[in-house]
N, CA, C and O atoms as a CHARMM CRD file, in Angstrom:
* protein
*
  316
    1    1 MET  N    -23.55300 -11.44400  10.82700 PROA 1      0.00000
    2    1 MET  CA   -22.65200 -11.65800   9.71100 PROA 1      0.00000
    3    1 MET  C    -22.80500 -10.54300   8.67700 PROA 1      0.00000
    4    1 MET  O    -21.82000 -10.09500   8.09200 PROA 1      0.00000
    5    2 LEU  N    -24.02000 -10.10600   8.46000 PROA 2      0.00000
    6    2 LEU  CA   -24.25000  -9.05100   7.48200 PROA 2      0.00000
    7    2 LEU  C    -23.52300  -7.76700   7.86500 PROA 2      0.00000
    8    2 LEU  O    -23.01800  -7.05700   6.99600 PROA 2      0.00000
    9    3 SER  N    -23.46600  -7.46500   9.15400 PROA 3      0.00000
   10    3 SER  CA   -22.78000  -6.24800   9.59200 PROA 3      0.00000
   11    3 SER  C    -21.27400  -6.35200   9.34000 PROA 3      0.00000
   12    3 SER  O    -20.63500  -5.33900   9.05700 PROA 3      0.00000
   13    4 ARG  N    -20.69600  -7.54900   9.43600 PROA 4      0.00000
   14    4 ARG  CA   -19.27200  -7.72900   9.15100 PROA 4      0.00000
   15    4 ARG  C    -18.98700  -7.50200   7.67400 PROA 4      0.00000
   16    4 ARG  O    -17.96500  -6.90800   7.33000 PROA 4      0.00000
   17    5 VAL  N    -19.85700  -7.95600   6.81100 PROA 5      0.00000
   18    5 VAL  CA   -19.69600  -7.73600   5.37300 PROA 5      0.00000
   19    5 VAL  C    -19.80900  -6.24800   5.06500 PROA 5      0.00000
   20    5 VAL  O    -19.02600  -5.71000   4.28200 PROA 5      0.00000
   21    6 LYS  N    -20.77800  -5.58900   5.67600 PROA 6      0.00000
   22    6 LYS  CA   -20.96200  -4.15100   5.47500 PROA 6      0.00000
   23    6 LYS  C    -19.73700  -3.37800   5.95700 PROA 6      0.00000
   24    6 LYS  O    -19.28300  -2.46100   5.27300 PROA 6      0.00000
   25    7 ASP  N    -19.19000  -3.73500   7.13100 PROA 7      0.00000
   26    7 ASP  CA   -17.98100  -3.08100   7.64000 PROA 7      0.00000
   27    7 ASP  C    -16.81000  -3.26700   6.68200 PROA 7      0.00000
   28    7 ASP  O    -16.04100  -2.33300   6.45600 PROA 7      0.00000
   29    8 TYR  N    -16.67000  -4.46000   6.11900 PROA 8      0.00000
   30    8 TYR  CA   -15.59200  -4.74200   5.16700 PROA 8      0.00000
   31    8 TYR  C    -15.73900  -3.88400   3.91200 PROA 8      0.00000
   32    8 TYR  O    -14.75700  -3.31900   3.42900 PROA 8      0.00000
   33    9 ILE  N    -16.93600  -3.78400   3.39200 PROA 9      0.00000
   34    9 ILE  CA   -17.18000  -3.02400   2.16300 PROA 9      0.00000
   35    9 ILE  C    -16.95900  -1.53700   2.38800 PROA 9      0.00000
   36    9 ILE  O    -16.41400  -0.86100   1.51500 PROA 9      0.00000
   37   10 LEU  N    -17.36800  -1.01500   3.53100 PROA 10     0.00000
   38   10 LEU  CA   -17.27300   0.41400   3.80900 PROA 10     0.00000
   39   10 LEU  C    -15.93000   0.84100   4.40500 PROA 10     0.00000
   40   10 LEU  O    -15.70200   2.03600   4.59400 PROA 10     0.00000
   41   11 ASP  N    -15.04300  -0.10100   4.70300 PROA 11     0.00000
   42   11 ASP  CA   -13.76000   0.20700   5.32100 PROA 11     0.00000
   43   11 ASP  C    -12.88800   1.03100   4.37200 PROA 11     0.00000
   44   11 ASP  O    -12.63900   0.62100   3.23800 PROA 11     0.00000
   45   12 GLN  N    -12.42800   2.18900   4.83800 PROA 12     0.00000
   46   12 GLN  CA   -11.58400   3.06200   4.02600 PROA 12     0.00000
   47   12 GLN  C    -10.21000   3.29600   4.67000 PROA 12     0.00000
   48   12 GLN  O     -9.46800   4.17500   4.23100 PROA 12     0.00000
   49   13 GLU  N     -9.87100   2.53400   5.68400 PROA 13     0.00000
   50   13 GLU  CA    -8.60200   2.70200   6.38300 PROA 13     0.00000
   51   13 GLU  C     -7.45200   2.12800   5.55300 PROA 13     0.00000
   52   13 GLU  O     -7.56200   1.03200   5.00300 PROA 13     0.00000
   53   14 PHE  N     -6.35200   2.87500   5.46800 PROA 14     0.00000
   54   14 PHE  CA    -5.17400   2.41400   4.73400 PROA 14     0.00000
   55   14 PHE  C     -4.61700   1.16000   5.39200 PROA 14     0.00000
   56   14 PHE  O     -4.53600   1.06800   6.61700 PROA 14     0.00000
   57   15 ARG  N     -4.23500   0.19700   4.55800 PROA 15     0.00000
   58   15 ARG  CA    -3.62200  -1.02800   5.04900 PROA 15     0.00000
   59   15 ARG  C     -2.42800  -1.37800   4.16400 PROA 15     0.00000
   60   15 ARG  O     -2.48300  -1.25900   2.94000 PROA 15     0.00000
   61   16 LEU  N     -1.36300  -1.80600   4.80300 PROA 16     0.00000
   62   16 LEU  CA    -0.17400  -2.26400   4.10000 PROA 16     0.00000
   63   16 LEU  C      0.14800  -3.64900   4.62900 PROA 16     0.00000
   64   16 LEU  O      0.42100  -3.82000   5.81700 PROA 16     0.00000
   65   17 THR  N      0.11700  -4.63000   3.75300 PROA 17     0.00000
   66   17 THR  CA     0.40800  -6.00500   4.13100 PROA 17     0.00000
   67   17 THR  C      1.72200  -6.40700   3.47700 PROA 17     0.00000
   68   17 THR  O      1.86500  -6.34100   2.25600 PROA 17     0.00000
   69   18 LEU  N      2.68100  -6.82500   4.29900 PROA 18     0.00000
   70   18 LEU  CA     3.99400  -7.22100   3.80000 PROA 18     0.00000
   71   18 LEU  C      4.08000  -8.73400   3.72300 PROA 18     0.00000
   72   18 LEU  O      3.70900  -9.44300   4.65800 PROA 18     0.00000
   73   19 PHE  N      4.57200  -9.21000   2.60100 PROA 19     0.00000
   74   19 PHE  CA     4.84100 -10.62400   2.39400 PROA 19     0.00000
   75   19 PHE  C      6.34400 -10.77900   2.21000 PROA 19     0.00000
   76   19 PHE  O      7.07800  -9.79400   2.29500 PROA 19     0.00000
   77   20 GLU  N      6.80500 -11.97300   1.96400 PROA 20     0.00000
   78   20 GLU  CA     8.25000 -12.20100   1.84300 PROA 20     0.00000
   79   20 GLU  C      8.87300 -11.40500   0.69600 PROA 20     0.00000
   80   20 GLU  O      9.91600 -10.78300   0.89400 PROA 20     0.00000
   81   21 GLN  N      8.28800 -11.40300  -0.46100 PROA 21     0.00000
   82   21 GLN  CA     8.85800 -10.73500  -1.63200 PROA 21     0.00000
   83   21 GLN  C      7.85200  -9.81600  -2.33100 PROA 21     0.00000
   84   21 GLN  O      7.96300  -9.58300  -3.53500 PROA 21     0.00000
   85   22 ARG  N      6.87800  -9.29700  -1.59000 PROA 22     0.00000
   86   22 ARG  CA     5.88500  -8.39200  -2.18700 PROA 22     0.00000
   87   22 ARG  C      5.11500  -7.68400  -1.08300 PROA 22     0.00000
   88   22 ARG  O      5.19700  -8.04900   0.08900 PROA 22     0.00000
   89   23 PHE  N      4.37300  -6.67100  -1.48100 PROA 23     0.00000
   90   23 PHE  CA     3.50300  -5.99600  -0.52300 PROA 23     0.00000
   91   23 PHE  C      2.21800  -5.56900  -1.21000 PROA 23     0.00000
   92   23 PHE  O      2.18600  -5.32900  -2.41700 PROA 23     0.00000
   93   24 LEU  N      1.16600  -5.48100  -0.41700 PROA 24     0.00000
   94   24 LEU  CA    -0.15700  -5.08900  -0.87500 PROA 24     0.00000
   95   24 LEU  C     -0.57100  -3.85300  -0.09800 PROA 24     0.00000
   96   24 LEU  O     -0.56900  -3.86400   1.13300 PROA 24     0.00000
   97   25 ALA  N     -0.92300  -2.79400  -0.80000 PROA 25     0.00000
   98   25 ALA  CA    -1.42400  -1.57000  -0.18000 PROA 25     0.00000
   99   25 ALA  C     -2.85500  -1.35200  -0.65400 PROA 25     0.00000
  100   25 ALA  O     -3.14200  -1.44000  -1.84800 PROA 25     0.00000
  101   26 ILE  N     -3.75600  -1.06400   0.29300 PROA 26     0.00000
  102   26 ILE  CA    -5.14800  -0.80400  -0.06300 PROA 26     0.00000
  103   26 ILE  C     -5.63100   0.45500   0.65000 PROA 26     0.00000
  104   26 ILE  O     -5.10500   0.84100   1.69500 PROA 26     0.00000
  105   27 ASN  N     -6.61800   1.06800   0.07400 PROA 27     0.00000
  106   27 ASN  CA    -7.28900   2.25000   0.61300 PROA 27     0.00000
  107   27 ASN  C     -6.36900   3.45700   0.75400 PROA 27     0.00000
  108   27 ASN  O     -6.50700   4.23500   1.69800 PROA 27     0.00000
  109   28 PHE  N     -5.43700   3.61500  -0.17100 PROA 28     0.00000
  110   28 PHE  CA    -4.61300   4.81500  -0.19700 PROA 28     0.00000
  111   28 PHE  C     -5.36100   5.91800  -0.94100 PROA 28     0.00000
  112   28 PHE  O     -6.29400   5.64600  -1.69600 PROA 28     0.00000
  113   29 ILE  N     -4.94700   7.15600  -0.72300 PROA 29     0.00000
  114   29 ILE  CA    -5.56500   8.27300  -1.42900 PROA 29     0.00000
  115   29 ILE  C     -4.96500   8.41200  -2.81700 PROA 29     0.00000
  116   29 ILE  O     -5.67400   8.61000  -3.80300 PROA 29     0.00000
  117   30 LYS  N     -3.61900   8.30200  -2.87400 PROA 30     0.00000
  118   30 LYS  CA    -2.93000   8.51500  -4.13600 PROA 30     0.00000
  119   30 LYS  C     -1.55100   7.86100  -4.07900 PROA 30     0.00000
  120   30 LYS  O     -0.92400   7.82900  -3.02000 PROA 30     0.00000
  121   31 ILE  N     -1.07500   7.33900  -5.21200 PROA 31     0.00000
  122   31 ILE  CA     0.30800   6.88000  -5.31600 PROA 31     0.00000
  123   31 ILE  C      1.14600   8.09900  -5.67600 PROA 31     0.00000
  124   31 ILE  O      0.94200   8.71600  -6.72200 PROA 31     0.00000
  125   32 LEU  N      2.08800   8.44300  -4.80700 PROA 32     0.00000
  126   32 LEU  CA     2.92400   9.62200  -5.03100 PROA 32     0.00000
  127   32 LEU  C      4.12700   9.31100  -5.91200 PROA 32     0.00000
  128   32 LEU  O      4.52700  10.13600  -6.73500 PROA 32     0.00000
  129   33 SER  N      4.70600   8.12200  -5.74300 PROA 33     0.00000
  130   33 SER  CA     5.81700   7.70100  -6.60300 PROA 33     0.00000
  131   33 SER  C      5.80900   6.18800  -6.71700 PROA 33     0.00000
  132   33 SER  O      5.43300   5.47900  -5.78400 PROA 33     0.00000
  133   34 LEU  N      6.22700   5.71400  -7.87000 PROA 34     0.00000
  134   34 LEU  CA     6.29300   4.28400  -8.13500 PROA 34     0.00000
  135   34 LEU  C      7.57900   4.04600  -8.90900 PROA 34     0.00000
  136   34 LEU  O      7.61500   4.18400 -10.13200 PROA 34     0.00000
  137   35 GLU  N      8.62600   3.69100  -8.19000 PROA 35     0.00000
  138   35 GLU  CA     9.95600   3.53100  -8.76400 PROA 35     0.00000
  139   35 GLU  C     10.47500   2.13200  -8.45600 PROA 35     0.00000
  140   35 GLU  O      9.86000   1.39300  -7.68700 PROA 35     0.00000
  141   36 GLU  N     11.59900   1.77200  -9.05100 PROA 36     0.00000
  142   36 GLU  CA    12.17800   0.45000  -8.86500 PROA 36     0.00000
  143   36 GLU  C     12.61900   0.20100  -7.42100 PROA 36     0.00000
  144   36 GLU  O     12.65000  -0.94600  -6.97400 PROA 36     0.00000
  145   37 SER  N     12.96200   1.26900  -6.68800 PROA 37     0.00000
  146   37 SER  CA    13.45300   1.09000  -5.32000 PROA 37     0.00000
  147   37 SER  C     12.62400   1.82900  -4.27000 PROA 37     0.00000
  148   37 SER  O     13.00400   1.87500  -3.10000 PROA 37     0.00000
  149   38 ARG  N     11.49600   2.40500  -4.68200 PROA 38     0.00000
  150   38 ARG  CA    10.70000   3.19000  -3.73100 PROA 38     0.00000
  151   38 ARG  C      9.27000   3.35600  -4.24800 PROA 38     0.00000
  152   38 ARG  O      9.04900   3.65900  -5.42100 PROA 38     0.00000
  153   39 VAL  N      8.31100   3.15300  -3.35200 PROA 39     0.00000
  154   39 VAL  CA     6.90400   3.41100  -3.65400 PROA 39     0.00000
  155   39 VAL  C      6.35400   4.22600  -2.49300 PROA 39     0.00000
  156   39 VAL  O      6.51000   3.83900  -1.33500 PROA 39     0.00000
  157   40 SER  N      5.71200   5.34900  -2.79000 PROA 40     0.00000
  158   40 SER  CA     5.14400   6.15200  -1.70700 PROA 40     0.00000
  159   40 SER  C      3.67000   6.43000  -1.96900 PROA 40     0.00000
  160   40 SER  O      3.22800   6.57000  -3.11000 PROA 40     0.00000
  161   41 PHE  N      2.92700   6.50500  -0.86400 PROA 41     0.00000
  162   41 PHE  CA     1.48400   6.67200  -0.90300 PROA 41     0.00000
  163   41 PHE  C      1.06100   7.84200  -0.03600 PROA 41     0.00000
  164   41 PHE  O      1.64600   8.08600   1.01900 PROA 41     0.00000
  165   42 SER  N      0.05700   8.55500  -0.47700 PROA 42     0.00000
  166   42 SER  CA    -0.64300   9.52100   0.35600 PROA 42     0.00000
  167   42 SER  C     -1.78400   8.75300   1.00400 PROA 42     0.00000
  168   42 SER  O     -2.52600   8.03900   0.32900 PROA 42     0.00000
  169   43 THR  N     -1.92100   8.90300   2.32300 PROA 43     0.00000
  170   43 THR  CA    -2.96600   8.18100   3.05400 PROA 43     0.00000
  171   43 THR  C     -3.79300   9.17100   3.86300 PROA 43     0.00000
  172   43 THR  O     -3.52700  10.37300   3.84900 PROA 43     0.00000
  173   44 ASN  N     -4.78200   8.66700   4.55500 PROA 44     0.00000
  174   44 ASN  CA    -5.64600   9.52800   5.36300 PROA 44     0.00000
  175   44 ASN  C     -4.94000  10.08400   6.59400 PROA 44     0.00000
  176   44 ASN  O     -5.49400  10.96100   7.25700 PROA 44     0.00000
  177   45 PHE  N     -3.74100   9.61200   6.92700 PROA 45     0.00000
  178   45 PHE  CA    -3.01200  10.11800   8.09300 PROA 45     0.00000
  179   45 PHE  C     -1.64500  10.70500   7.74900 PROA 45     0.00000
  180   45 PHE  O     -0.96100  11.22500   8.63100 PROA 45     0.00000
  181   46 GLY  N     -1.24100  10.63100   6.49000 PROA 46     0.00000
  182   46 GLY  CA     0.06800  11.14300   6.09200 PROA 46     0.00000
  183   46 GLY  C      0.61100  10.41800   4.87800 PROA 46     0.00000
  184   46 GLY  O     -0.12100  10.09800   3.94100 PROA 46     0.00000
  185   47 ARG  N      1.91300  10.16600   4.91500 PROA 47     0.00000
  186   47 ARG  CA     2.58700   9.53400   3.77600 PROA 47     0.00000
  187   47 ARG  C      3.27900   8.26300   4.24000 PROA 47     0.00000
  188   47 ARG  O      3.85900   8.22300   5.32500 PROA 47     0.00000
  189   48 VAL  N      3.21300   7.21000   3.40200 PROA 48     0.00000
  190   48 VAL  CA     3.87500   5.93900   3.67600 PROA 48     0.00000
  191   48 VAL  C      4.82200   5.65600   2.51800 PROA 48     0.00000
  192   48 VAL  O      4.43800   5.74100   1.35100 PROA 48     0.00000
  193   49 VAL  N      6.07500   5.31600   2.85900 PROA 49     0.00000
  194   49 VAL  CA     7.09100   5.03400   1.85300 PROA 49     0.00000
  195   49 VAL  C      7.61700   3.61800   2.07900 PROA 49     0.00000
  196   49 VAL  O      8.03100   3.26900   3.18400 PROA 49     0.00000
  197   50 VAL  N      7.59600   2.80800   1.01900 PROA 50     0.00000
  198   50 VAL  CA     8.16500   1.47100   1.06900 PROA 50     0.00000
  199   50 VAL  C      9.44700   1.51300   0.24300 PROA 50     0.00000
  200   50 VAL  O      9.42800   1.91600  -0.92000 PROA 50     0.00000
  201   51 LYS  N     10.57200   1.09100   0.85400 PROA 51     0.00000
  202   51 LYS  CA    11.86500   1.09800   0.17000 PROA 51     0.00000
  203   51 LYS  C     12.32700  -0.32700  -0.05100 PROA 51     0.00000
  204   51 LYS  O     12.04600  -1.22200   0.74600 PROA 51     0.00000
  205   52 GLY  N     13.04500  -0.52200  -1.15400 PROA 52     0.00000
  206   52 GLY  CA    13.54600  -1.85100  -1.46100 PROA 52     0.00000
  207   52 GLY  C     14.28600  -1.87300  -2.77100 PROA 52     0.00000
  208   52 GLY  O     14.86000  -0.86600  -3.18600 PROA 52     0.00000
  209   53 GLU  N     14.27700  -3.01100  -3.42400 PROA 53     0.00000
  210   53 GLU  CA    14.97100  -3.19100  -4.69300 PROA 53     0.00000
  211   53 GLU  C     14.11900  -4.01900  -5.64300 PROA 53     0.00000
  212   53 GLU  O     13.32800  -4.86500  -5.22700 PROA 53     0.00000
  213   54 ASN  N     14.30000  -3.75300  -6.91500 PROA 54     0.00000
  214   54 ASN  CA    13.66600  -4.54300  -7.98700 PROA 54     0.00000
  215   54 ASN  C     12.14500  -4.58600  -7.89500 PROA 54     0.00000
  216   54 ASN  O     11.53700  -5.62000  -8.16900 PROA 54     0.00000
  217   55 PHE  N     11.52800  -3.47300  -7.51100 PROA 55     0.00000
  218   55 PHE  CA    10.07300  -3.43900  -7.42300 PROA 55     0.00000
  219   55 PHE  C      9.46300  -3.51900  -8.81800 PROA 55     0.00000
  220   55 PHE  O      9.90000  -2.83000  -9.74000 PROA 55     0.00000
  221   56 THR  N      8.46000  -4.35800  -8.95600 PROA 56     0.00000
  222   56 THR  CA     7.67700  -4.45500 -10.18500 PROA 56     0.00000
  223   56 THR  C      6.20000  -4.48100  -9.81700 PROA 56     0.00000
  224   56 THR  O      5.79800  -5.11700  -8.84200 PROA 56     0.00000
  225   57 LEU  N      5.42000  -3.79800 -10.59300 PROA 57     0.00000
  226   57 LEU  CA     3.98500  -3.71000 -10.36800 PROA 57     0.00000
  227   57 LEU  C      3.32600  -5.01800 -10.78900 PROA 57     0.00000
  228   57 LEU  O      3.49000  -5.46400 -11.92500 PROA 57     0.00000
  229   58 GLN  N      2.57900  -5.63300  -9.87100 PROA 58     0.00000
  230   58 GLN  CA     1.88500  -6.89000 -10.15600 PROA 58     0.00000
  231   58 GLN  C      0.40000  -6.67800 -10.42100 PROA 58     0.00000
  232   58 GLN  O     -0.19300  -7.34400 -11.27000 PROA 58     0.00000
  233   59 ARG  N     -0.19800  -5.73200  -9.67800 PROA 59     0.00000
  234   59 ARG  CA    -1.62500  -5.45500  -9.84800 PROA 59     0.00000
  235   59 ARG  C     -1.87500  -4.00500  -9.45500 PROA 59     0.00000
  236   59 ARG  O     -1.31100  -3.50200  -8.48300 PROA 59     0.00000
  237   60 LEU  N     -2.72700  -3.34700 -10.22600 PROA 60     0.00000
  238   60 LEU  CA    -3.08200  -1.96500  -9.92800 PROA 60     0.00000
  239   60 LEU  C     -4.57500  -1.78600 -10.14000 PROA 60     0.00000
  240   60 LEU  O     -5.08700  -1.94800 -11.24700 PROA 60     0.00000
  241   61 LEU  N     -5.26400  -1.44700  -9.05100 PROA 61     0.00000
  242   61 LEU  CA    -6.68300  -1.14100  -9.10100 PROA 61     0.00000
  243   61 LEU  C     -6.87500   0.26600  -8.54700 PROA 61     0.00000
  244   61 LEU  O     -5.90400   0.90900  -8.15000 PROA 61     0.00000
  245   62 GLU  N     -8.09500   0.74400  -8.51600 PROA 62     0.00000
  246   62 GLU  CA    -8.35200   2.11600  -8.08200 PROA 62     0.00000
  247   62 GLU  C     -7.77300   2.43000  -6.70100 PROA 62     0.00000
  248   62 GLU  O     -7.17600   3.49100  -6.51700 PROA 62     0.00000
  249   63 SER  N     -7.93500   1.54100  -5.73900 PROA 63     0.00000
  250   63 SER  CA    -7.40900   1.79800  -4.40200 PROA 63     0.00000
  251   63 SER  C     -6.63600   0.59500  -3.85300 PROA 63     0.00000
  252   63 SER  O     -6.61300   0.35300  -2.64600 PROA 63     0.00000
  253   64 GLU  N     -6.00400  -0.15200  -4.76300 PROA 64     0.00000
  254   64 GLU  CA    -5.25000  -1.32900  -4.35700 PROA 64     0.00000
  255   64 GLU  C     -4.06700  -1.50800  -5.29600 PROA 64     0.00000
  256   64 GLU  O     -4.20200  -1.38100  -6.51300 PROA 64     0.00000
  257   65 VAL  N     -2.90200  -1.80600  -4.71900 PROA 65     0.00000
  258   65 VAL  CA    -1.72300  -2.05600  -5.53700 PROA 65     0.00000
  259   65 VAL  C     -0.92400  -3.21000  -4.91600 PROA 65     0.00000
  260   65 VAL  O     -0.76500  -3.28800  -3.69800 PROA 65     0.00000
  261   66 LEU  N     -0.43100  -4.09700  -5.77400 PROA 66     0.00000
  262   66 LEU  CA     0.41800  -5.21000  -5.35700 PROA 66     0.00000
  263   66 LEU  C      1.75100  -5.04100  -6.06100 PROA 66     0.00000
  264   66 LEU  O      1.81000  -4.95500  -7.28800 PROA 66     0.00000
  265   67 VAL  N      2.82700  -4.99400  -5.27200 PROA 67     0.00000
  266   67 VAL  CA     4.16400  -4.77900  -5.81500 PROA 67     0.00000
  267   67 VAL  C      5.06400  -5.91300  -5.35000 PROA 67     0.00000
  268   67 VAL  O      5.06900  -6.27100  -4.17200 PROA 67     0.00000
  269   68 ALA  N      5.83200  -6.47900  -6.28900 PROA 68     0.00000
  270   68 ALA  CA     6.78700  -7.53700  -5.96600 PROA 68     0.00000
  271   68 ALA  C      8.18300  -6.94500  -5.93200 PROA 68     0.00000
  272   68 ALA  O      8.46900  -5.97500  -6.63400 PROA 68     0.00000
  273   69 GLY  N      9.05200  -7.52600  -5.11800 PROA 69     0.00000
  274   69 GLY  CA    10.43300  -7.08800  -5.01600 PROA 69     0.00000
  275   69 GLY  C     10.96400  -7.32000  -3.61000 PROA 69     0.00000
  276   69 GLY  O     10.27100  -7.85600  -2.74500 PROA 69     0.00000
  277   70 GLU  N     12.20800  -6.90500  -3.40100 PROA 70     0.00000
  278   70 GLU  CA    12.85300  -7.07500  -2.09900 PROA 70     0.00000
  279   70 GLU  C     12.56600  -5.86300  -1.21900 PROA 70     0.00000
  280   70 GLU  O     13.01700  -4.75800  -1.52100 PROA 70     0.00000
  281   71 ILE  N     11.83400  -6.05900  -0.15500 PROA 71     0.00000
  282   71 ILE  CA    11.45000  -4.96900   0.74800 PROA 71     0.00000
  283   71 ILE  C     12.55100  -4.77600   1.78500 PROA 71     0.00000
  284   71 ILE  O     12.96500  -5.71900   2.46000 PROA 71     0.00000
  285   72 GLU  N     13.01700  -3.53300   1.89700 PROA 72     0.00000
  286   72 GLU  CA    14.07000  -3.22200   2.86400 PROA 72     0.00000
  287   72 GLU  C     13.53700  -2.44600   4.06500 PROA 72     0.00000
  288   72 GLU  O     14.12100  -2.51200   5.14600 PROA 72     0.00000
  289   73 GLY  N     12.44700  -1.71700   3.89400 PROA 73     0.00000
  290   73 GLY  CA    11.91500  -0.96200   5.01700 PROA 73     0.00000
  291   73 GLY  C     10.67900  -0.17300   4.65400 PROA 73     0.00000
  292   73 GLY  O     10.34200   0.00700   3.48400 PROA 73     0.00000
  293   74 VAL  N     10.01100   0.29400   5.70100 PROA 74     0.00000
  294   74 VAL  CA     8.79800   1.10000   5.54900 PROA 74     0.00000
  295   74 VAL  C      8.93200   2.33000   6.43100 PROA 74     0.00000
  296   74 VAL  O      9.30400   2.22600   7.60000 PROA 74     0.00000
  297   75 GLU  N      8.63100   3.48200   5.87700 PROA 75     0.00000
  298   75 GLU  CA     8.64100   4.73200   6.63900 PROA 75     0.00000
  299   75 GLU  C      7.22900   5.29900   6.67400 PROA 75     0.00000
  300   75 GLU  O      6.50600   5.25300   5.67900 PROA 75     0.00000
  301   76 VAL  N      6.84400   5.83500   7.82700 PROA 76     0.00000
  302   76 VAL  CA     5.54300   6.47700   7.98600 PROA 76     0.00000
  303   76 VAL  C      5.79000   7.90500   8.40700 PROA 76     0.00000
  304   76 VAL  O      6.47600   8.15700   9.39800 PROA 76     0.00000
  305   77 HSD  N      5.22400   8.85700   7.64600 PROA 77     0.00000
  306   77 HSD  CA     5.37000  10.26900   7.92700 PROA 77     0.00000
  307   77 HSD  C      3.98000  10.82700   8.22700 PROA 77     0.00000
  308   77 HSD  O      3.16900  11.00800   7.31900 PROA 77     0.00000
  309   78 TYR  N      3.71100  11.09700   9.50100 PROA 78     0.00000
  310   78 TYR  CA     2.40400  11.60300   9.91100 PROA 78     0.00000
  311   78 TYR  C      2.28800  13.09200   9.62300 PROA 78     0.00000
  312   78 TYR  O      3.25300  13.84100   9.77500 PROA 78     0.00000
  313   79 GLU  N      1.11600  13.50600   9.21200 PROA 79     0.00000
  314   79 GLU  CA     0.86900  14.91800   8.92600 PROA 79     0.00000
  315   79 GLU  C     -0.10100  15.49100   9.93000 PROA 79     0.00000
  316   79 GLU  O     -0.43800  16.67300   9.85800 PROA 79     0.00000
């Protein structure tokens, strides 16, 4: 069990979790844009863009962001 906790704490892989009217992004390198209809992130493998409408920031931490709004799509641009 201790190794699972350690793996969780040390995990640096980008994750994007989509919910019905919001999304959670963790372990990004940088937020590139934060707009009402678009949020883009720099990640360890490239760029991720979430498109939608009426985005509002719900929570912002050093490597975690929660955004509410209508999600229309996600684009992944590998570098």
